[in-house]
C-alpha positions as CSV (number, residue, x, y, z in Angstrom):
1,M,-57.1,25.1,11.0
2,I,-53.5,25.7,9.3
3,F,-53.3,21.8,8.7
4,A,-49.5,21.4,6.8
5,D,-46.2,19.6,6.0
6,V,-43.3,20.5,9.0
7,R,-40.7,21.0,5.6
8,L,-43.5,24.0,4.8
9,G,-41.6,26.8,2.7
10,G,-38.4,25.9,4.4
11,L,-38.9,27.0,7.3
12,E,-36.9,25.7,10.6
13,E,-39.4,22.8,11.5
14,V,-41.2,24.0,14.4
15,G,-41.5,27.8,13.6
16,L,-44.6,28.1,11.3
17,P,-46.6,26.9,14.5
18,R,-44.8,29.1,17.0
19,E,-45.6,31.9,14.7
20,V,-49.6,31.4,14.2
21,K,-49.4,30.8,17.8
22,L,-47.8,34.3,19.0
23,C,-50.8,35.5,16.4
24,W,-54.0,33.3,17.1
25,L,-53.7,31.5,20.2
26,L,-56.5,29.0,19.6
27,L,-56.5,28.5,15.7
28,P,-55.7,24.7,15.4
29,V,-52.5,23.7,13.8
30,I,-51.7,20.1,13.2
31,L,-48.3,19.3,11.6
32,T,-47.4,16.2,9.4
33,S,-44.2,14.5,8.0
34,G,-43.1,11.4,6.4
35,A,-40.3,10.9,8.6
36,S,-40.2,8.0,10.9
37,A,-39.2,10.8,13.8
38,R,-41.7,13.9,14.9
39,P,-39.9,17.0,14.3
40,R,-36.7,18.6,15.7
41,G,-37.3,20.8,18.9
42,E,-41.0,21.2,20.8
43,L,-43.7,22.4,19.0
44,P,-45.5,24.8,20.6
45,L,-48.3,24.0,23.2
46,G,-51.6,23.4,20.7
47,V,-50.1,22.1,17.7
48,G,-51.1,18.3,16.9
49,Y,-48.6,16.4,14.5
50,I,-50.1,13.2,12.6
51,A,-47.5,11.3,10.7
52,K,-48.0,10.0,7.4
53,P,-49.8,8.7,6.0
54,W,-53.3,9.8,7.4
55,Q,-56.5,8.8,6.6
56,P,-59.1,12.1,6.4
57,L,-60.4,11.0,10.0
58,D,-57.2,11.2,11.8
59,V,-57.2,14.9,10.1
60,M,-60.5,16.2,11.5
61,I,-59.9,14.0,15.3
62,A,-56.5,15.8,15.2
63,A,-58.9,19.1,14.6
64,K,-61.3,18.1,17.5
65,R,-58.8,17.9,19.9
66,R,-57.0,21.1,19.7
């Protein structure tokens, strides 16, 4: 599973999950952000989003849904 902040490494907001899903379609990907809005651009199919602040249980539930 990949659990990453939307702004990881200066990539465009949905660039990382898009690249991951091209190579590893079944790998769960969940993005998080402290911003009040979801990331700009459409999230790739199968990519989850959790707004900060989150609890560990939120991440576990999101991972099971992917």
